[in-house]
C-alpha positions in Angstrom: 0.0 0.0 0.0 2.8 2.4 0.9 4.4 1.7 -2.5 1.1 2.6 -4.2 1.0 5.9 -2.3 4.6 6.6 -3.2 4.0 5.8 -6.8 0.9 8.0 -7.0 2.8 10.9 -5.3 5.7 10.5 -7.7 3.3 10.4 -10.7 1.6 13.6 -9.4 4.9 15.4 -9.0 6.0 14.4 -12.4 2.8 15.6 -13.9 3.1 18.9 -12.2 6.7 19.3 -13.3 5.7 18.5 -16.9 2.9 20.9 -16.8 5.1 23.7 -15.4 7.8 23.0 -18.0 5.4 23.0 -20.9 3.8 26.2 -19.8 7.2 27.9 -19.4 8.6 26.3 -22.6 5.8 27.8 -24.7 5.7 31.2 -23.0 8.1 32.9 -25.4 6.7 31.0 -28.4 3.1 32.1 -27.6 4.1 35.7 -26.9 6.0 35.9 -30.2 3.1 34.6 -32.2 0.7 36.9 -30.4 2.9 39.9 -31.1 3.1 39.0 -34.8 -0.4 37.7 -35.2 -0.9 40.1 -38.1 1.5 38.1 -40.1 0.2 34.6 -39.3 -2.2 34.5 -42.4 0.6 35.8 -44.7 4.1 35.5 -43.2 5.6 36.6 -46.5 4.6 40.2 -45.6 7.1 40.4 -42.8 10.1 42.8 -43.0 13.6 41.5 -42.5 13.7 43.6 -39.3 10.7 41.6 -38.0 12.3 38.4 -39.1 15.3 39.1 -36.9 13.2 39.3 -33.8 11.1 36.3 -34.7 14.0 33.9 -35.3 15.9 34.8 -32.2 13.4 32.9 -30.0 14.3 29.7 -31.7 18.0 30.5 -32.3 18.9 32.0 -28.9 16.5 30.5 -26.4 14.3 27.5 -27.5 16.8 25.4 -29.3 20.2 27.0 -29.7 22.1 23.7 -29.6 20.2 22.1 -32.4 20.3 25.4 -34.4 24.1 25.4 -34.2 24.3 21.6 -35.0 22.0 22.0 -38.0 24.0 24.9 -39.4 27.2 23.0 -38.9 25.9 20.1 -40.9 24.4 22.6 -43.4 27.9 23.8 -44.1 29.1 20.2 -44.1 26.6 19.3 -46.9 27.9 22.1 -49.1 31.3 20.5 -49.1 29.8 17.6 -51.1 29.6 20.1 -54.1 33.0 19.7 -55.9 33.2 23.4 -56.9 32.8 24.4 -53.2 35.2 21.9 -51.8 37.8 22.7 -54.5 38.0 26.4 -53.3 38.3 25.3 -49.7 40.9 22.7 -50.5 43.0 25.1 -52.5 42.8 27.8 -49.8 43.7 25.2 -47.1 41.2 26.9 -44.8 39.3 23.7 -44.2 41.5 21.0 -45.7 44.3 21.7 -43.3 43.5 20.5 -39.8 45.9 23.1 -38.3 43.7 26.0 -39.4 40.3 24.4 -40.0 39.1 25.1 -36.5 40.0 28.8 -36.8 38.1 29.0 -40.1 35.1 27.3 -38.5 35.2 29.6 -35.5 35.5 32.7 -37.7 32.5 31.5 -39.6 30.5 31.3 -36.4 31.7 34.7 -35.3 30.7 36.2 -38.6 27.3 34.8 -38.5 26.9 35.7 -34.8 27.7 39.4 -35.5 24.6 39.8 -37.8 22.4 37.0 -36.5 22.5 37.9 -32.9 23.9 41.4 -32.9 21.6 42.8 -35.6 21.8 42.9 -39.4 21.6 46.7 -39.4 24.0 47.2 -36.4 27.4 48.8 -37.1 29.1 45.5 -36.2 26.8 43.4 -38.2 27.3 45.5 -41.3 31.0 45.6 -41.0 31.1 41.8 -40.4 29.1 41.2 -43.6 31.2 43.7 -45.6 34.3 41.9 -44.3 32.9 38.5 -45.4 32.2 40.0 -48.8 35.8 41.2 -49.1 37.2 37.8 -48.2 34.9 36.1 -50.7 35.8 38.6 -53.3 39.4 37.6 -53.2 38.5 34.3 -54.9 36.8 36.0 -57.8 34.9 33.7 -60.2 36.0 30.6 -58.2 33.1 31.2 -55.8 30.0 31.1 -58.0 26.5 32.6 -57.5 25.1 29.0 -57.3 27.7 28.1 -54.6 26.6 31.0 -52.5 22.9 30.6 -53.1 23.0 26.9 -52.2 24.8 27.6 -49.0 22.3 30.3 -48.1 19.4 27.9 -48.9 20.7 25.3 -46.5 21.0 28.0 -43.8 17.3 28.7 -44.4 16.0 25.1 -44.4 18.2 22.8 -42.4 17.3 24.1 -38.9 13.6 23.5 -39.6 14.4 19.9 -40.7 16.5 19.2 -37.6 14.0 20.8 -35.2 11.1 18.7 -36.6 13.2 15.5 -36.3 15.0 16.0 -33.0 13.7 18.9 -30.9 10.9 19.4 -28.3 8.9 21.4 -30.9 9.1 22.1 -34.6 9.4 25.5 -36.1 6.2 27.3 -37.0 5.4 28.7 -40.4 6.1 32.1 -39.0 9.6 31.1 -37.9 10.4 29.3 -41.1 9.4 32.3 -43.2 11.5 34.5 -40.9 14.6 32.5 -41.6 13.9 32.8 -45.3 13.4 36.5 -45.2 16.4 37.1 -43.0 18.8 35.1 -45.1 17.3 36.4 -48.3 18.3 40.0 -47.1 21.8 38.8 -46.2 22.1 37.1 -49.7 21.1 40.4 -51.3 23.8 42.3 -49.3 26.3 39.7 -50.4 25.5 40.5 -54.0 23.9 37.1 -54.8 21.9 37.6 -58.0 18.4 36.3 -58.7 17.5 35.0 -55.3 14.1 33.2 -55.6 11.4 35.6 -54.3 9.5 32.9 -52.3 10.6 30.3 -49.8 8.9 27.6 -51.9 10.8 28.7 -55.0 14.1 28.7 -53.1 13.5 25.2 -51.8 12.7 24.0 -55.3 15.9 25.6 -56.7 18.0 24.1 -53.8 16.8 20.6 -54.3 17.3 20.8 -58.1 20.8 22.2 -57.7 21.8 19.4 -55.2 20.5 16.8 -57.6 22.8 18.0 -60.4 25.8 19.3 -58.5 26.3 16.9 -55.5 28.8 14.3 -56.7 32.0 12.6 -55.5 35.3 14.3 -55.8 38.5 13.6 -53.9 38.7 17.1 -52.5 35.2 16.5 -50.9 36.6 13.9 -48.6 39.7 16.0 -47.8 37.5 18.9 -46.6 35.1 16.5 -45.0 37.8 14.8 -42.9 39.2 18.1 -41.7 35.7 19.2 -40.8 35.1 16.1 -38.7 38.4 16.8 -37.0 37.0 20.2 -36.0 33.6 18.9 -34.9 35.0 16.0 -32.9 37.7 18.1 -31.1 35.7 18.1 -27.8 35.7 14.2 -27.7 38.5 12.2 -26.1 40.8 10.6 -28.6 39.6 7.0 -28.3 36.0 8.1 -29.0 36.8 10.1 -32.2 36.4 7.2 -34.6 33.0 6.4 -33.0 32.0 10.1 -33.2 32.8 10.2 -36.9 30.7 7.1 -37.6 27.9 8.7 -35.6 28.2 11.9 -37.5 27.9 10.1 -40.8 24.4 9.1 -39.7 23.2 12.6 -40.3 24.4 12.7 -44.0 21.8 11.7 -46.6 23.0 8.7 -48.7 23.8 10.8 -51.7 25.7 13.3 -49.7 27.6 10.6 -47.8 28.6 8.9 -51.1 29.8 12.3 -52.5 32.2 12.3 -49.6 33.3 8.7 -50.3 32.2 7.6 -46.8 30.9 4.1 -46.1 27.5 3.8 -44.4 27.4 4.0 -40.6 26.7 0.7 -38.8 23.0 -0.2 -38.6 22.9 0.1 -34.8 24.3 3.7 -35.0 21.7 4.6 -37.6 19.0 3.6 -35.1 20.7 4.7 -31.9 22.0 8.2 -32.7 18.7 9.7 -34.0 16.9 8.1 -31.0 19.3 9.7 -28.5 19.0 13.1 -30.1 15.2 12.8 -30.1 15.4 11.7 -26.4 17.4 14.8 -25.6 14.7 17.0 -27.2 12.0 15.2 -25.3 13.8 15.7 -21.9 14.4 19.4 -22.7 10.8 19.9 -23.7 9.1 18.1 -20.9 11.4 18.1 -17.9 13.8 21.0 -18.2 12.9 24.7 -17.8 13.8 27.0 -20.7 17.1 28.9 -20.7 16.9 32.4 -19.3 19.8 33.9 -21.3 21.4 33.3 -24.8 24.4 30.9 -25.0 27.7 32.4 -23.9 29.2 32.1 -27.4 27.0 34.9 -28.7 28.1 37.3 -26.0 31.1 39.6 -26.3 32.3 42.6 -24.2 34.2 45.7 -25.4 37.6 46.0 -23.8 40.6 48.3 -24.4 43.7 46.8 -25.9 47.3 47.7 -25.0 47.2 50.6 -27.5 44.0 52.1 -26.2 41.9 50.7 -29.1 38.7 48.7 -28.6 38.4 44.9 -29.0 35.5 42.5 -28.6 36.3 39.6 -26.2 33.9 36.7 -26.4 32.4 34.9 -23.4 32.4 31.5 -25.1 33.2 29.6 -28.2 31.9 26.7 -30.4 35.0 25.0 -31.8 38.1 26.7 -30.4 38.4 29.6 -28.0 39.4 32.2 -30.6 39.0 35.8 -29.2 38.1 34.5 -25.7 39.6 35.7 -22.5 42.5 33.8 -20.9 41.3 30.7 -19.1 38.6 29.8 -21.7 40.9 27.2 -23.3 39.5 23.8 -22.4 37.4 22.1 -25.0 34.7 19.6 -24.3 32.8 18.7 -21.2 35.8 16.9 -19.8 38.2 19.6 -20.9 40.3 17.1 -22.8 40.5 19.0 -26.0 43.1 21.7 -26.5 43.2 24.4 -29.1 45.9 25.2 -31.5 48.4 27.9 -30.8 47.9 31.6 -31.5 44.3 32.3 -30.6 43.7 36.0 -29.9 42.9 36.3 -26.2 42.8 40.1 -26.6 39.7 39.8 -28.8 38.7 40.8 -32.3 37.1 43.5 -34.4 34.7 42.5 -37.3 36.9 44.3 -39.9 39.9 42.1 -39.1 38.2 38.7 -39.1 39.6 36.0 -41.4 42.9 34.1 -41.9 45.9 35.3 -39.9 47.8 36.5 -43.0 44.8 38.7 -44.0 44.0 40.3 -40.7 45.7 43.6 -41.6 44.4 43.7 -45.2 41.2 45.2 -46.4 40.4 46.7 -43.0 39.6 50.3 -44.2 37.6 48.9 -47.2 35.6 46.7 -44.9 34.8 49.6 -42.6 33.9 51.8 -45.5 31.7 49.2 -47.2 30.1 48.4 -43.9 29.2 52.0 -43.3 27.8 52.4 -46.8 25.7 49.2 -46.3 24.3 50.5 -43.1 23.3 53.8 -44.6 21.7 52.2 -47.6 19.8 49.7 -45.4 18.2 52.6 -43.5 16.6 53.8 -46.8 15.2 50.4 -48.0 15.9 46.7 -48.0 18.7 45.3 -50.3 16.4 42.5 -51.5 14.0 43.6 -54.1 11.9 41.0 -56.0 12.8 40.9 -59.7 
């Protein structure tokens, strides 16, 4: 009888916990959709400024981990396009394990500056201008289709991953917000003929992958270096297991384009199930986070010459631009970064490979200021 009472009490406490978590979990979501209720019937009418606010709930609070993981694998999928992996392989920025983590972290910092800091902020505009300058150095090697395909995966992959693995999927409002936000970024990057609807972009993206995704030796070179970066937090003996687990998330055609063998059957069942379980635990048992992840935060500090630098509170791959002491990687602190990370911080106009940090600075600042001024007048994206 006592066991029955204890079981009933436990079930009641669990039910109360689940009810409290679900109420708290959907508080931001419900408030967001109430605020933008005027867009629910036709989300395509939203401005890119509204899209910034809408997507931040998912990106910064509700599912930041899966958002980052999905974007990481979105980038990974682009390396199955030979024309993309060829540029990266030639530059050495992702094919060389010694610098691959720096390149990955810089990509995260670039995106963070305009994704979390604001697309029209001074820092966001300079970061995007700097990214344009770095891309411009490769000329015709980086094609319009390469850029548009990457952008399309940034739009669609987070929704795919959320639906599969998170405690909730992304609403139509949130999915449209991602499209409108990245569409504006694409226009500021000079990408021509961006499809003017989310459905049209998806159709283009699928068709492009069908014809362009194919095996090439440089795909595997870049893919192996990327796995080296992604698995850095794991202890050495587990890295081989981690790579096989990571391959689970690659569609068969993408996996074949990298030249990877299929993951063992047990991993193809276990890994997605564990990720889904993590989403269930978060959604039903854990209260929502109160603050954004530490890797999106940075503080302004004075350097030794009296200039200003941005020092980050956290990192994703390696502690570039983080304060001293932020150098352990992984939950066990077993991973160690390469040498030379900039503990003193960064400025958006100097981001990029070490050899290029002092180049293009004034041009990045100038173009960033011009971008910001132009954006105040009207959006860069205008349907053709």
